[in-house]
C-alpha positions in Angstrom: 90.3 203.3 -118.8 93.6 201.7 -117.6 93.1 203.2 -114.2 89.7 201.7 -113.8 91.0 198.3 -115.0 93.7 198.4 -112.5 91.3 199.2 -109.7 89.2 196.2 -110.7 92.2 193.9 -110.7 93.2 195.0 -107.3 89.8 194.6 -105.8 89.4 191.0 -107.2 92.9 190.2 -105.7 91.8 191.5 -102.3 88.7 189.6 -102.4 90.4 186.3 -103.3 93.0 186.9 -100.6 90.3 187.2 -98.1 88.7 183.9 -98.9 89.7 181.4 -96.1 91.6 178.3 -97.3 89.5 175.9 -95.3 85.7 175.2 -95.7 83.6 177.6 -93.9 81.9 175.7 -91.1 78.9 178.0 -91.3 78.0 176.6 -94.8 77.8 172.8 -94.2 74.7 172.6 -96.4 75.3 169.2 -98.1 77.4 166.0 -97.8 80.2 167.4 -100.0 80.7 170.3 -97.8 80.7 168.2 -94.7 83.2 165.8 -96.3 85.5 168.7 -97.2 85.4 170.1 -93.8 86.2 166.8 -92.1 89.1 166.2 -94.5 90.5 169.6 -93.7 90.1 168.8 -89.9 92.0 165.5 -90.4 94.9 167.1 -92.4 95.1 169.7 -89.6 95.5 167.0 -87.0 98.1 165.2 -89.0 100.0 168.5 -89.6 100.7 168.6 -85.9 103.2 165.8 -86.2 105.2 167.6 -89.0 106.8 170.2 -86.8 107.1 171.6 -83.3 104.8 174.4 -82.3 103.8 176.6 -79.4 100.7 175.7 -77.6 99.0 178.8 -78.9 99.8 177.8 -82.4 98.4 174.3 -81.9 95.2 175.7 -80.4 94.8 178.1 -83.4 95.2 175.4 -85.9 92.5 173.2 -84.3 90.0 175.8 -83.2 88.2 176.2 -86.6 87.3 172.5 -86.5 86.9 171.3 -83.0 85.0 172.3 -79.9 86.9 172.7 -76.7 85.9 169.4 -75.4 86.9 167.5 -78.6 90.1 169.4 -78.9 90.9 168.5 -75.3 90.3 164.8 -75.9 92.6 164.8 -78.9 95.3 166.8 -77.3 95.3 164.8 -74.0 95.6 161.6 -76.0 98.1 162.6 -78.6 100.2 165.7 -77.8 103.6 165.5 -76.5 106.0 168.3 -75.5 109.8 168.8 -75.7 111.7 171.9 -74.8 108.6 173.9 -74.4 107.3 173.0 -77.9 104.5 170.6 -78.8 103.8 168.1 -81.5 102.0 164.7 -82.0 103.4 161.2 -82.6 102.2 159.4 -85.7 100.3 156.1 -85.2 98.1 153.8 -87.3 95.5 153.6 -84.6 95.7 156.8 -82.7 92.6 157.8 -80.7 90.5 161.0 -81.3 91.4 161.4 -85.0 88.9 162.0 -87.7 88.1 158.4 -88.8 89.4 157.0 -92.2 86.0 157.7 -93.9 85.7 156.6 -97.4 83.7 159.8 -98.3 81.5 157.5 -100.5 77.9 156.3 -100.3 79.0 154.3 -97.2 79.7 157.5 -95.3 76.4 158.6 -93.9 75.6 162.2 -93.0 72.4 162.8 -91.0 71.4 166.3 -89.8 69.1 166.7 -86.9 68.3 170.2 -85.8 71.6 172.0 -85.1 73.6 168.7 -85.1 75.1 166.6 -87.8 76.0 163.0 -87.4 78.7 161.5 -89.6 79.4 157.8 -89.5 80.4 154.8 -91.5 80.4 151.0 -90.9 83.9 149.4 -91.4 83.8 145.7 -92.3 86.2 143.3 -90.5 89.7 143.6 -91.7 92.5 141.1 -91.1 95.1 142.5 -93.5 97.7 145.1 -93.0 99.3 146.4 -89.8 96.0 147.0 -88.1 93.5 144.2 -87.8 89.8 144.9 -86.4 86.5 143.5 -86.3 83.5 145.0 -88.2 82.4 148.2 -86.4 81.0 151.7 -86.7 82.9 154.9 -86.3 81.3 158.2 -86.0 81.4 161.9 -85.1 79.1 164.5 -83.8 79.1 168.0 -85.4 77.4 170.7 -83.4 76.7 174.3 -84.1 78.5 176.7 -81.7 78.2 180.4 -82.1 77.0 180.1 -85.7 79.7 177.6 -86.8 79.7 173.8 -87.0 82.6 172.1 -85.3 83.5 168.5 -84.3 81.8 168.3 -80.9 82.3 164.6 -80.0 84.1 161.5 -81.2 81.3 158.9 -81.0 83.2 155.8 -81.8 80.6 153.0 -82.2 78.0 154.9 -80.1 75.8 156.0 -83.0 72.3 156.7 -81.6 69.8 154.1 -82.9 67.4 156.7 -84.0 70.1 158.2 -86.3 70.8 154.7 -87.9 67.1 154.3 -88.6 66.8 157.8 -90.0 69.6 157.2 -92.4 68.0 153.9 -93.5 64.6 155.6 -94.1 66.3 158.3 -96.1 67.9 155.7 -98.3 64.6 153.8 -98.8 62.9 157.1 -99.8 65.8 158.0 -102.3 65.5 154.5 -103.8 61.8 154.7 -104.3 61.9 158.2 -105.8 64.5 157.0 -108.2 62.0 154.6 -109.7 59.6 157.4 -110.3 61.9 159.5 -112.5 59.8 160.1 -115.6 61.3 159.1 -119.0 60.8 160.7 -122.2 57.4 159.7 -123.6 57.5 157.5 -126.6 55.6 159.9 -128.8 58.6 162.4 -128.8 60.5 159.8 -131.0 57.6 159.4 -133.4 58.6 160.6 -137.0 55.3 162.3 -137.2 56.0 164.5 -134.2 59.6 165.2 -135.2 58.5 166.2 -138.7 55.8 168.3 -137.4 58.3 170.1 -135.1 60.4 171.1 -138.1 57.4 172.5 -139.9 55.9 174.4 -136.9 58.1 174.1 -133.8 55.9 176.6 -131.7 52.8 174.7 -132.4 54.5 171.3 -131.6 55.9 172.6 -128.4 52.6 174.1 -127.3 50.7 170.8 -128.0 53.4 168.6 -126.5 53.5 170.8 -123.3 49.8 170.5 -122.9 50.0 166.8 -123.2 52.7 166.4 -120.7 50.6 168.4 -118.2 47.4 166.6 -118.7 48.7 163.1 -119.6 45.6 162.7 -121.8 45.8 159.8 -124.1 43.1 161.3 -126.5 45.4 164.3 -126.6 48.4 162.2 -127.7 46.3 160.5 -130.5 45.0 163.9 -131.7 48.6 165.3 -131.8 49.7 162.4 -134.0 46.9 162.9 -136.2 47.6 166.6 -136.5 51.2 166.1 -137.2 50.5 163.4 -139.9 48.1 165.7 -141.5 50.8 168.4 -141.7 53.1 165.8 -143.2 50.6 164.9 -145.9 50.0 168.6 -146.7 53.8 169.2 -146.9 54.2 166.3 -149.5 51.4 167.6 -151.7 
């Protein structure tokens, strides 16, 4: 028995060790996964300023998150070398970094075919070390060999059709939220609750039928049936 238990523990440990630490770019199926992927990509960019590395190490760190074009844009703008080693210099307004998204409802994620657009509008800011006017910042993620990667830094150049698509999605979500059904009032009726205690299967069957048909006569009949059960129980 102990041999079998030891084998199971070893198998689980191997499986856990094989799980990658970063979000798999193949599984960007919802906003939260996209957010996590971009946060990891940003942390990877920032990590290049923490220590000197070889060019091969720099490339391997960025490769899971950035296409060759996006990687080249970032490195050309930010990478410096010294004694054959490479690193980046920190800055409050460095180009080709993942934008400082809030990862909230303000951060829009729009999927179109094999592409994912991520953008956010940043209101005007006159406080702090960096002041700026109100503007959009966005990214394009594209599928390459079965994996999504940051393919392009869009800046303010968000396609108009993507902006409109995001607006229409928000309107549809708002409208559907008003259609969320609430518990019907008859569930809270004492006659229904008392009848449920007496005969739960009968009450569930009848209430299920009423929810499906939405028949007012059926509701009245249910009340009468439950009230009759209450009168019989009190006799």
